[in-house]
All heavy atoms as an XYZ file, in Angstrom:
767
protein
N     -22.833   -129.289     13.977
C     -23.267   -128.715     12.704
C     -23.935   -127.366     12.985
O     -24.793   -127.249     13.844
C     -24.256   -129.671     12.055
C     -24.893   -129.140     10.820
S     -24.156   -129.902      9.415
C     -24.911   -129.008      8.109
N     -23.517   -126.380     12.252
C     -24.072   -125.046     12.409
C     -25.297   -124.934     11.507
O     -25.232   -125.188     10.308
C     -23.026   -123.978     12.047
C     -21.804   -124.109     12.958
C     -23.623   -122.600     12.161
C     -20.668   -123.189     12.590
N     -26.397   -124.528     12.091
C     -27.640   -124.449     11.317
C     -27.861   -123.031     10.785
O     -27.124   -122.098     11.122
C     -28.817   -124.872     12.186
O     -29.002   -123.926     13.211
N     -28.877   -122.902      9.966
C     -29.213   -121.587      9.400
C     -29.621   -120.614     10.495
O     -29.324   -119.417     10.430
C     -30.336   -121.742      8.371
C     -30.819   -120.469      7.694
C     -29.698   -119.853      6.868
C     -32.020   -120.752      6.827
N     -30.255   -121.121     11.530
C     -30.681   -120.264     12.637
C     -29.486   -119.618     13.330
O     -29.552   -118.450     13.719
C     -31.492   -121.092     13.645
O     -32.545   -121.762     12.960
C     -32.060   -120.218     14.725
N     -28.397   -120.360     13.466
C     -27.201   -119.784     14.089
C     -26.651   -118.620     13.263
O     -26.264   -117.586     13.808
C     -26.134   -120.857     14.259
C     -26.584   -121.969     15.184
O     -27.375   -121.682     16.109
O     -26.172   -123.123     14.971
N     -26.616   -118.813     11.948
C     -26.143   -117.722     11.083
C     -27.055   -116.502     11.182
O     -26.596   -115.362     11.225
C     -26.060   -118.185      9.626
C     -24.893   -119.069      9.340
C     -25.082   -120.403      9.045
C     -23.607   -118.573      9.368
C     -24.012   -121.232      8.779
C     -22.521   -119.386      9.108
C     -22.731   -120.722      8.807
N     -28.348   -116.758     11.198
C     -29.297   -115.640     11.285
C     -29.186   -114.920     12.619
O     -29.315   -113.691     12.685
C     -30.717   -116.142     11.059
C     -31.018   -116.694      9.670
C     -32.448   -117.186      9.590
C     -30.731   -115.657      8.619
N     -28.920   -115.667     13.682
C     -28.749   -115.051     15.007
C     -27.503   -114.167     15.047
O     -27.558   -113.025     15.518
C     -28.676   -116.141     16.079
C     -28.597   -115.650     17.511
C     -29.885   -114.933     17.888
C     -28.335   -116.809     18.453
N     -26.399   -114.673     14.516
C     -25.166   -113.862     14.474
C     -25.376   -112.635     13.594
O     -24.929   -111.526     13.931
C     -23.982   -114.723     13.970
C     -22.772   -113.858     13.701
C     -23.643   -115.799     14.974
N     -26.072   -112.808     12.492
C     -26.339   -111.682     11.600
C     -27.205   -110.625     12.281
O     -26.951   -109.419     12.133
C     -27.023   -112.198     10.342
O     -27.376   -111.134      9.515
N     -28.200   -111.066     13.029
C     -29.061   -110.114     13.736
C     -28.279   -109.340     14.795
O     -28.459   -108.131     14.965
C     -30.238   -110.837     14.364
N     -27.382   -110.036     15.491
C     -26.564   -109.363     16.507
C     -25.646   -108.335     15.847
O     -25.513   -107.194     16.325
C     -25.757   -110.396     17.321
C     -24.715   -109.714     18.187
C     -26.687   -111.242     18.167
N     -25.010   -108.724     14.730
C     -24.142   -107.785     14.008
C     -24.927   -106.563     13.544
O     -24.456   -105.421     13.651
C     -23.525   -108.467     12.791
C     -22.196   -109.163     12.957
C     -21.804   -109.830     11.654
C     -21.127   -108.221     13.399
N     -26.117   -106.797     13.023
C     -26.939   -105.682     12.536
C     -27.322   -104.750     13.681
O     -27.255   -103.522     13.546
C     -28.191   -106.236     11.846
C     -28.978   -105.197     11.121
C     -28.651   -104.850      9.827
C     -30.040   -104.562     11.736
C     -29.367   -103.886      9.154
C     -30.765   -103.603     11.069
C     -30.426   -103.257      9.776
N     -27.688   -105.320     14.836
C     -28.082   -104.488     15.978
C     -26.905   -103.685     16.520
O     -27.063   -102.523     16.908
C     -28.694   -105.363     17.066
S     -30.304   -106.017     16.622
N     -25.725   -104.297     16.565
C     -24.536   -103.567     17.024
C     -24.231   -102.409     16.075
O     -23.914   -101.290     16.505
C     -23.330   -104.524     17.159
C     -22.041   -103.759     17.365
C     -23.559   -105.494     18.299
N     -24.337   -102.673     14.772
C     -24.111   -101.613     13.790
C     -25.114   -100.485     13.913
O     -24.764    -99.309     13.844
N     -26.373   -100.858     14.112
C     -27.413    -99.839     14.273
C     -27.195    -99.015     15.535
O     -27.347    -97.785     15.531
C     -28.782   -100.514     14.297
C     -29.995    -99.597     14.315
C     -30.031    -98.770     13.036
C     -31.259   -100.406     14.457
N     -26.779    -99.677     16.618
C     -26.491    -98.951     17.860
C     -25.335    -97.973     17.655
O     -25.379    -96.850     18.160
C     -26.163    -99.943     18.978
C     -25.709    -99.277     20.239
C     -26.615    -98.623     21.062
C     -24.374    -99.281     20.611
C     -26.203    -97.990     22.214
C     -23.948    -98.664     21.767
C     -24.864    -98.016     22.558
O     -24.443    -97.391     23.700
N     -24.310    -98.410     16.915
C     -23.171    -97.516     16.674
C     -23.586    -96.297     15.865
O     -23.133    -95.186     16.119
C     -22.042    -98.264     15.966
C     -21.303    -99.220     16.871
S     -19.946   -100.010     16.042
C     -18.793    -98.653     15.927
N     -24.458    -96.492     14.887
C     -24.893    -95.359     14.061
C     -25.697    -94.368     14.891
O     -25.527    -93.152     14.775
C     -25.715    -95.871     12.860
C     -24.803    -96.591     11.888
C     -26.436    -94.726     12.171
C     -25.551    -97.271     10.772
N     -26.551    -94.874     15.752
C     -27.435    -94.001     16.519
C     -26.693    -93.302     17.645
O     -26.934    -92.129     17.934
C     -28.627    -94.822     17.070
C     -29.439    -94.007     18.038
C     -29.495    -95.305     15.930
N     -25.741    -93.986     18.278
C     -25.166    -93.457     19.514
C     -23.852    -92.711     19.348
O     -23.479    -91.941     20.228
C     -24.967    -94.594     20.513
O     -23.973    -95.479     20.037
N     -23.127    -92.909     18.280
C     -21.786    -92.333     18.173
C     -21.823    -90.944     17.556
O     -22.687    -90.619     16.741
C     -20.876    -93.242     17.339
C     -20.697    -94.614     17.943
C     -20.054    -94.549     19.300
C     -19.889    -95.932     19.875
N     -19.338    -95.938     21.199
N     -20.861    -90.124     17.939
C     -20.725    -88.765     17.439
C     -19.484    -88.602     16.563
O     -19.064    -87.492     16.306
C     -20.638    -87.786     18.609
C     -21.866    -87.767     19.469
C     -23.060    -87.236     18.714
O     -22.952    -86.287     17.946
N     -24.202    -87.883     18.888
N     -18.926    -89.719     16.120
C     -17.710    -89.691     15.330
C     -18.031    -90.288     13.957
O     -18.629    -91.364     13.855
C     -16.647    -90.524     16.042
C     -15.304    -90.439     15.403
O     -15.189    -90.205     14.217
N     -14.269    -90.654     16.199
N     -17.628    -89.628     12.893
C     -17.964    -90.088     11.547
C     -17.316    -91.435     11.232
O     -17.905    -92.256     10.537
C     -17.550    -89.047     10.520
N     -16.121    -91.677     11.756
C     -15.449    -92.956     11.510
C     -16.220    -94.084     12.189
O     -16.412    -95.162     11.606
C     -13.993    -92.900     12.013
C     -13.198    -91.814     11.300
C     -13.316    -94.254     11.845
C     -12.951    -92.066      9.841
N     -16.677    -93.863     13.412
C     -17.434    -94.892     14.123
C     -18.791    -95.129     13.461
O     -19.283    -96.257     13.425
C     -17.601    -94.503     15.585
C     -16.301    -94.546     16.341
C     -16.432    -94.023     17.754
O     -17.340    -93.259     18.053
N     -15.513    -94.445     18.611
N     -19.392    -94.101     12.921
C     -20.642    -94.276     12.178
C     -20.390    -95.109     10.921
O     -21.175    -96.001     10.583
C     -21.248    -92.905     11.837
C     -21.729    -92.224     13.121
C     -22.381    -93.033     10.847
C     -22.148    -90.794     12.931
N     -19.277    -94.857     10.250
C     -18.920    -95.640      9.068
C     -18.683    -97.102      9.433
O     -19.087    -98.012      8.697
C     -17.683    -95.032      8.401
C     -17.241    -95.649      7.094
C     -18.320    -95.483      6.051
C     -15.951    -95.034      6.625
N     -18.051    -97.356     10.566
C     -17.840    -98.736     11.028
C     -19.186    -99.399     11.316
O     -19.395   -100.574     10.995
C     -16.919    -98.753     12.255
C     -15.501    -98.358     11.852
C     -16.917   -100.126     12.926
C     -14.561    -98.150     13.010
N     -20.132    -98.649     11.889
C     -21.465    -99.190     12.135
C     -22.177    -99.575     10.845
O     -22.835   -100.625     10.770
N     -22.029    -98.744      9.830
C     -22.628    -99.060      8.523
C     -22.001   -100.320      7.946
O     -22.693   -101.188      7.390
C     -22.473    -97.851      7.575
C     -23.346    -96.699      8.055
C     -22.822    -98.226      6.150
C     -23.096    -95.399      7.330
N     -20.690   -100.447      8.105
C     -20.017   -101.644      7.597
C     -20.469   -102.895      8.347
O     -20.606   -103.962      7.748
C     -18.502   -101.477      7.702
C     -17.948   -100.453      6.747
C     -18.119   -100.849      5.292
O     -17.974   -102.045      4.974
O     -18.432    -99.965      4.489
N     -20.698   -102.793      9.646
C     -21.202   -103.945     10.403
C     -22.578   -104.366      9.896
O     -22.856   -105.568      9.750
C     -21.260   -103.629     11.890
C     -19.939   -103.686     12.651
C     -20.146   -103.270     14.092
C     -19.338   -105.066     12.588
N     -23.435   -103.389      9.626
C     -24.759   -103.713      9.105
C     -24.655   -104.352      7.725
O     -25.389   -105.304      7.418
C     -25.611   -102.449      9.054
C     -25.969   -101.917     10.425
S     -26.770   -100.324     10.383
C     -28.305   -100.722      9.624
N     -23.752   -103.884      6.898
C     -23.558   -104.471      5.576
C     -23.021   -105.894      5.683
O     -23.438   -106.793      4.943
C     -22.626   -103.594      4.745
C     -22.438   -104.015      3.307
C     -23.741   -103.922      2.552
C     -21.398   -103.170      2.650
N     -22.115   -106.126      6.615
C     -21.581   -107.471      6.813
C     -22.654   -108.421      7.309
O     -22.624   -109.610      6.975
C     -20.402   -107.443      7.780
C     -19.161   -106.906      7.115
O     -18.991   -107.052      5.921
N     -18.302   -106.271      7.891
N     -23.604   -107.936      8.089
C     -24.723   -108.774      8.521
C     -25.554   -109.199      7.310
O     -25.960   -110.370      7.206
C     -25.589   -108.018      9.523
N     -25.786   -108.290      6.395
C     -26.537   -108.634      5.187
C     -25.767   -109.630      4.323
O     -26.349   -110.574      3.773
C     -26.844   -107.369      4.393
N     -24.458   -109.445      4.234
C     -23.637   -110.369      3.437
C     -23.631   -111.756      4.070
O     -23.696   -112.772      3.365
C     -22.210   -109.802      3.280
C     -22.235   -108.576      2.386
C     -21.265   -110.851      2.730
C     -20.928   -107.811      2.354
N     -23.591   -111.820      5.384
C     -23.652   -113.120      6.065
C     -24.971   -113.823      5.771
O     -25.011   -115.039      5.549
C     -23.470   -112.920      7.573
C     -23.454   -114.187      8.414
C     -22.298   -115.080      8.014
C     -23.361   -113.835      9.881
N     -26.055   -113.070      5.718
C     -27.349   -113.664      5.348
C     -27.324   -114.188      3.919
O     -27.862   -115.262      3.644
C     -28.460   -112.634      5.494
C     -28.990   -112.565      6.893
O     -28.829   -113.501      7.663
N     -29.614   -111.461      7.224
N     -26.718   -113.441      3.008
C     -26.640   -113.900      1.619
C     -25.900   -115.223      1.513
O     -26.330   -116.148      0.818
C     -25.941   -112.844      0.754
C     -26.744   -111.618      0.383
C     -25.851   -110.619     -0.336
C     -27.895   -111.998     -0.501
N     -24.790   -115.324      2.219
C     -24.001   -116.559      2.159
C     -24.756   -117.702      2.833
O     -24.748   -118.839      2.347
C     -22.613   -116.332      2.798
C     -21.855   -117.635      2.923
C     -21.821   -115.332      1.984
N     -25.419   -117.417      3.950
C     -26.159   -118.470      4.647
C     -27.327   -118.973      3.802
O     -27.578   -120.186      3.731
C     -26.664   -117.944      5.987
N     -28.032   -118.086      3.132
C     -29.166   -118.504      2.309
C     -28.723   -119.114      0.987
O     -29.525   -119.757      0.313
C     -30.114   -117.337      2.056
C     -31.000   -117.025      3.219
C     -30.933   -115.804      3.854
C     -31.895   -117.971      3.687
C     -31.747   -115.523      4.929
C     -32.720   -117.703      4.767
C     -32.638   -116.475      5.396
N     -27.474   -118.917      0.597
C     -27.013   -119.499     -0.667
C     -26.990   -121.014     -0.598
O     -26.993   -121.688     -1.631
C     -25.636   -118.961     -1.035
O     -24.661   -119.491     -0.178
N     -26.997   -121.576      0.603
C     -27.046   -123.035      0.747
C     -28.346   -123.584      0.174
O     -28.389   -124.687     -0.362
C     -26.918   -123.404      2.215
C     -26.933   -124.884      2.470
C     -26.798   -125.179      3.934
C     -26.875   -126.683      4.187
N     -26.825   -126.993      5.612
N     -29.404   -122.785      0.247
C     -30.713   -123.239     -0.218
C     -31.062   -122.686     -1.589
O     -32.200   -122.782     -2.016
C     -31.782   -122.830      0.802
C     -31.487   -123.371      2.168
C     -30.964   -122.569      3.165
C     -31.708   -124.707      2.445
C     -30.673   -123.082      4.411
C     -31.415   -125.238      3.695
C     -30.903   -124.411      4.662
O     -30.604   -124.929      5.881
N     -30.088   -122.115     -2.266
C     -30.323   -121.528     -3.572
C     -30.379   -122.627     -4.639
O     -29.589   -123.565     -4.615
C     -29.208   -120.535     -3.898
C     -29.508   -119.716     -5.117
O     -30.645   -119.764     -5.605
O     -28.598   -119.011     -5.572
N     -31.313   -122.499     -5.561
C     -31.398   -123.481     -6.632
C     -30.258   -123.332     -7.622
O     -29.812   -124.285     -8.216
C     -32.728   -123.344     -7.370
C     -33.899   -123.809     -6.543
C     -35.146   -123.819     -7.362
N     -35.425   -122.459     -7.853
C     -36.316   -122.177     -8.767
N     -37.014   -123.123     -9.305
N     -36.514   -120.935     -9.130
N     -29.800   -122.106     -7.815
C     -28.707   -121.868     -8.738
C     -27.390   -122.091     -8.006
O     -27.296   -121.942     -6.799
C     -28.768   -120.444     -9.291
C     -30.070   -120.140     -9.943
C     -30.974   -119.284     -9.340
C     -30.403   -120.719    -11.148
C     -32.183   -119.002     -9.945
C     -31.605   -120.443    -11.749
C     -32.502   -119.589    -11.153
N     -26.377   -122.419     -8.739
C     -25.084   -122.669     -8.111
C     -24.415   -121.366     -7.711
O     -24.169   -120.508     -8.552
C     -24.172   -123.446     -9.062
C     -24.647   -124.856     -9.229
O     -25.318   -125.395     -8.348
N     -24.299   -125.464    -10.346
N     -24.134   -121.225     -6.425
C     -23.383   -120.093     -5.875
C     -24.015   -118.736     -6.163
O     -23.310   -117.735     -6.260
C     -21.935   -120.093     -6.374
C     -21.213   -121.361     -6.008
O     -21.452   -121.916     -4.936
N     -20.342   -121.816     -6.872
N     -25.314   -118.664     -6.286
C     -25.982   -117.390     -6.556
C     -25.826   -116.414     -5.408
O     -25.503   -115.242     -5.617
N     -26.034   -116.868     -4.189
C     -25.897   -116.007     -3.019
C     -24.471   -115.598     -2.765
O     -24.189   -114.464     -2.354
N     -23.554   -116.521     -3.023
C     -22.146   -116.199     -2.810
C     -21.653   -115.183     -3.831
O     -20.828   -114.317     -3.512
C     -21.312   -117.470     -2.863
C     -21.603   -118.394     -1.700
C     -20.847   -119.684     -1.772
O     -20.045   -119.888     -2.666
N     -21.100   -120.555     -0.819
N     -22.143   -115.253     -5.051
C     -21.766   -114.256     -6.060
C     -22.325   -112.886     -5.679
O     -21.644   -111.872     -5.840
C     -22.274   -114.672     -7.445
C     -21.597   -115.900     -7.993
S     -19.818   -115.706     -8.136
C     -19.723   -114.549     -9.464
N     -23.553   -112.864     -5.170
C     -24.114   -111.594     -4.701
C     -23.315   -111.045     -3.522
O     -23.084   -109.831     -3.422
C     -25.557   -111.804     -4.265
C     -26.631   -111.410     -5.258
C     -27.993   -111.811     -4.750
C     -26.583   -109.953     -5.572
N     -22.873   -111.931     -2.634
C     -22.058   -111.499     -1.493
C     -20.737   -110.912     -1.961
O     -20.279   -109.884     -1.446
C     -21.820   -112.664     -0.546
N     -20.111   -111.548     -2.940
C     -18.846   -111.029     -3.482
C     -19.056   -109.654     -4.112
O     -18.250   -108.740     -3.917
C     -18.275   -112.016     -4.502
C     -16.920   -111.661     -5.090
C     -15.856   -111.617     -4.002
C     -16.536   -112.657     -6.151
N     -20.153   -109.500     -4.848
C     -20.473   -108.205     -5.451
C     -20.702   -107.150     -4.364
O     -20.231   -106.012     -4.474
C     -21.714   -108.355     -6.333
C     -22.116   -107.112     -7.042
C     -21.342   -106.595     -8.065
C     -23.274   -106.452     -6.690
C     -21.723   -105.443     -8.717
C     -23.658   -105.300     -7.333
C     -22.878   -104.793     -8.355
N     -21.396   -107.522     -3.284
C     -21.650   -106.577     -2.188
C     -20.361   -106.193     -1.483
O     -20.188   -105.043     -1.066
C     -22.639   -107.182     -1.207
N     -19.438   -107.127     -1.342
C     -18.154   -106.819     -0.702
C     -17.366   -105.820     -1.535
O     -16.768   -104.868     -1.012
C     -17.351   -108.115     -0.469
C     -18.012   -108.946      0.624
C     -15.910   -107.815     -0.120
C     -17.449   -110.339      0.768
N     -17.370   -105.997     -2.843
C     -16.653   -105.063     -3.733
C     -17.288   -103.672     -3.658
O     -16.576   -102.658     -3.565
C     -16.642   -105.606     -5.176
C     -16.130   -104.570     -6.150
C     -15.802   -106.871     -5.254
N     -18.621   -103.627     -3.685
C     -19.292   -102.332     -3.564
C     -19.017   -101.683     -2.213
O     -18.827   -100.464     -2.126
C     -20.795   -102.498     -3.753
C     -21.276   -102.621     -5.179
C     -22.786   -102.793     -5.208
C     -20.879   -101.415     -5.995
N     -18.967   -102.478     -1.147
C     -18.694   -101.931      0.183
C     -17.297   -101.353      0.265
O     -17.089   -100.297      0.876
C     -18.887   -103.016      1.234
N     -16.336   -102.019     -0.353
C     -14.969   -101.496     -0.350
C     -14.901   -100.161     -1.091
O     -14.239    -99.219     -0.627
C     -14.028   -102.514     -0.976
N     -15.595   -100.070     -2.207
C     -15.578    -98.823     -2.978
C     -16.271    -97.694     -2.212
O     -15.761    -96.568     -2.162
C     -16.259    -99.038     -4.326
N     -17.407    -97.991     -1.613
C     -18.118    -96.935     -0.875
C     -17.358    -96.513      0.372
O     -17.402    -95.349      0.759
C     -19.535    -97.384     -0.491
O     -19.465    -98.577      0.253
C     -20.398    -97.552     -1.696
N     -16.648    -97.442      0.997
C     -15.840    -97.079      2.156
C     -14.707    -96.144      1.753
O     -14.405    -95.180      2.472
C     -15.283    -98.341      2.831
O     -16.371    -99.167      3.217
C     -14.449    -97.995      4.041
N     -14.092    -96.412      0.627
C     -13.023    -95.525      0.162
C     -13.553    -94.124     -0.104
O     -12.918    -93.124      0.268
C     -12.387    -96.114     -1.101
N     -14.720    -94.036     -0.730
C     -15.313    -92.718     -1.005
C     -15.689    -92.021      0.301
O     -15.438    -90.825      0.478
C     -16.535    -92.866     -1.935
C     -17.301    -91.567     -2.038
C     -16.103    -93.336     -3.307
N     -16.273    -92.763      1.243
C     -16.675    -92.160      2.518
C     -15.467    -91.673      3.304
O     -15.502    -90.598      3.916
C     -17.478    -93.166      3.334
N     -14.393    -92.454      3.307
C     -13.183    -92.014      4.012
C     -12.588    -90.763      3.356
O     -12.100    -89.862      4.058
C     -12.152    -93.134      4.048
C     -12.424    -94.221      5.069
C     -11.395    -95.336      4.940
C     -12.402    -93.675      6.483
N     -12.644    -90.677      2.044
C     -12.155    -89.470      1.364
C     -12.999    -88.260      1.748
O     -12.471    -87.166      1.985
C     -12.169    -89.691     -0.143
N     -14.312    -88.453      1.821
C     -15.184    -87.352      2.226
C     -14.896    -86.935      3.660
O     -14.813    -85.739      3.986
C     -16.665    -87.758      2.049
C     -16.999    -87.873      0.560
C     -17.592    -86.764      2.729
C     -18.352    -88.479      0.276
N     -14.713    -87.915      4.554
C     -14.424    -87.597      5.956
C     -13.102    -86.854      6.079
O     -12.981    -85.883      6.850
C     -14.431    -88.893      6.796
C     -15.854    -89.433      6.910
C     -13.841    -88.647      8.178
C     -15.936    -90.819      7.514
N     -12.094    -87.266      5.328
C     -10.803    -86.564      5.374
C     -10.930    -85.129      4.877
O     -10.331    -84.204      5.445
C      -9.760    -87.321      4.555
C      -9.216    -88.584      5.199
C      -8.269    -89.303      4.238
C      -8.497    -88.269      6.497
N     -11.707    -84.911      3.833
C     -11.904    -83.548      3.335
C     -12.697    -82.696      4.318
O     -12.413    -81.501      4.480
C     -12.586    -83.566      1.976
C     -11.615    -83.863      0.872
O     -10.433    -83.533      0.964
N     -12.093    -84.525     -0.164
N     -13.684    -83.283      4.977
C     -14.446    -82.551      6.000
C     -13.532    -82.195      7.170
O     -13.579    -81.074      7.692
C     -15.663    -83.378      6.465
C     -16.269    -82.816      7.733
C     -16.700    -83.428      5.361
N     -12.685    -83.126      7.567
C     -11.759    -82.830      8.667
C     -10.765    -81.733      8.264
O     -10.429    -80.870      9.076
C     -10.995    -84.083      9.078
C     -10.032    -83.820     10.195
C     -10.490    -83.633     11.493
C      -8.670    -83.714      9.969
C      -9.624    -83.357     12.528
C      -7.793    -83.439     10.990
C      -8.274    -83.261     12.271
O      -7.407    -82.980     13.291
N     -10.320    -81.767      7.037
C      -9.380    -80.751      6.551
C     -10.024    -79.363      6.581
O      -9.376    -78.367      6.910
C      -8.969    -81.107      5.123
C      -7.914    -80.240      4.534
C      -7.570    -80.776      3.141
C      -6.708    -79.833      2.377
N      -6.445    -80.327      1.019
N     -11.318    -79.317      6.286
C     -12.016    -78.026      6.229
C     -12.432    -77.536      7.611
O     -12.274    -76.367      7.945
C     -13.259    -78.177      5.343
C     -14.076    -76.928      5.190
C     -13.430    -75.945      4.233
O     -12.649    -76.335      3.374
N     -13.734    -74.681      4.383
N     -12.993    -78.443      8.461
C     -13.614    -78.020      9.719
C     -12.844    -78.421     10.968
O     -13.235    -78.064     12.065
C     -15.031    -78.579      9.805
C     -15.942    -78.053      8.745
C     -16.247    -78.810      7.638
C     -16.489    -76.776      8.844
C     -17.077    -78.327      6.644
C     -17.316    -76.286      7.859
C     -17.607    -77.065      6.762
O     -18.415    -76.572      5.786
N     -11.794    -79.232     10.830
C     -10.987    -79.720     11.957
C     -11.800    -80.533     12.967
O     -11.475    -80.592     14.144
C     -10.287    -78.569     12.691
C      -9.402    -77.737     11.829
C      -8.253    -78.522     11.247
C      -7.372    -77.637     10.393
N      -6.593    -78.383      9.440
N     -12.863    -81.146     12.539
C     -13.657    -82.053     13.366
C     -14.349    -83.064     12.446
O     -14.598    -82.776     11.276
C     -14.703    -81.308     14.205
O     -15.381    -82.251     15.039
C     -15.700    -80.580     13.351
N     -14.641    -84.257     13.027
C     -15.393    -85.248     12.268
C     -16.700    -85.579     12.983
O     -17.308    -86.599     12.735
C     -14.576    -86.523     12.000
C     -14.008    -87.106     13.281
C     -13.498    -86.260     10.993
C     -13.331    -88.445     13.080
N     -17.117    -84.697     13.872
C     -18.408    -84.849     14.541
C     -19.497    -84.325     13.614
O     -19.545    -83.131     13.312
C     -18.398    -84.066     15.851
C     -19.675    -84.273     16.637
O     -20.541    -85.044     16.186
O     -19.799    -83.662     17.714
N     -20.385    -85.197     13.132
C     -21.404    -84.728     12.184
C     -22.365    -83.699     12.786
O     -22.944    -82.903     12.049
C     -22.162    -86.013     11.822
C     -21.303    -87.126     12.207
C     -20.448    -86.634     13.330
N     -22.495    -83.666     14.102
C     -23.384    -82.706     14.728
C     -22.834    -81.288     14.724
O     -23.586    -80.315     14.841
N     -21.520    -81.148     14.607
C     -20.898    -79.824     14.641
C     -20.719    -79.225     13.249
O     -20.358    -78.068     13.107
C     -19.539    -79.906     15.329
C     -19.643    -80.234     16.804
C     -18.283    -80.271     17.449
C     -18.418    -80.614     18.922
N     -17.113    -80.752     19.561
N     -20.932    -80.026     12.236
C     -20.763    -79.536     10.868
C     -22.138    -79.180     10.332
O     -22.943    -80.034     10.007
C     -20.101    -80.605      9.983
C     -18.755    -80.985     10.575
C     -19.958    -80.094      8.574
C     -18.176    -82.220      9.983
N     -22.411    -77.892     10.260
C     -23.736    -77.470      9.810
C     -23.692    -76.627      8.552
O     -24.717    -76.312      7.983
C     -24.468    -76.740     10.917
C     -23.685    -75.565     11.441
O     -22.509    -75.427     11.068
O     -24.247    -74.790     12.225
N     -22.505    -76.266      8.098
C     -22.397    -75.449      6.901
C     -21.470    -76.130      5.908
O     -20.271    -75.893      5.893
C     -21.850    -74.076      7.240
C     -22.777    -73.269      8.115
C     -22.172    -71.936      8.404
C     -23.095    -71.147      9.320
N     -22.503    -69.873      9.685
N     -22.028    -76.997      5.066
C     -21.202    -77.664      4.069
C     -21.016    -76.801      2.831
O     -20.178    -77.068      2.006
C     -21.830    -78.998      3.670
C     -21.707    -80.096      4.721
C     -22.408    -81.360      4.230
C     -20.257    -80.406      5.014
N     -21.774    -75.740      2.695
C     -21.675    -74.894      1.523
C     -20.513    -73.913      1.552
O     -20.167    -73.324      0.551
N     -19.864    -73.750      2.680
C     -18.757    -72.783      2.794
C     -17.480    -73.278      2.156
O     -17.087    -74.329      2.143
C     -18.482    -72.462      4.253
C     -19.634    -71.697      4.889
O     -20.415    -71.103      4.137
O     -19.733    -71.718      6.117
C-alpha cells in the first residue's frame, strides 16, 4: 500500500529536480520543462491530499483545472520562445537583453 508520505516524497523530488533545472539551465525550453516538473509536483500533492478531502473529488477537480491551465500556459510560452528565436536566433535567456527592438 502506498502511503501519503510516499506521494509527498516523490512530489518533493520532482519539485527539486524542476527547481534545479530552472536555476542551472541556459535554454528556455529546458527552463520551461523545469517549470512543468514543479507544476506536476503540485498536482501530485493535490491528488494525494484529495484522499483526505471531505468533499467528493475536490482535490482531483483542482488537479484537472491545474492541468488545463498548465497546457494553456505551455502553449503560450512555446509561442513566445518561437518568436524570440525567430527574432534573435537564440533561446538562451542570458543573451537576450533587448526585447524592445
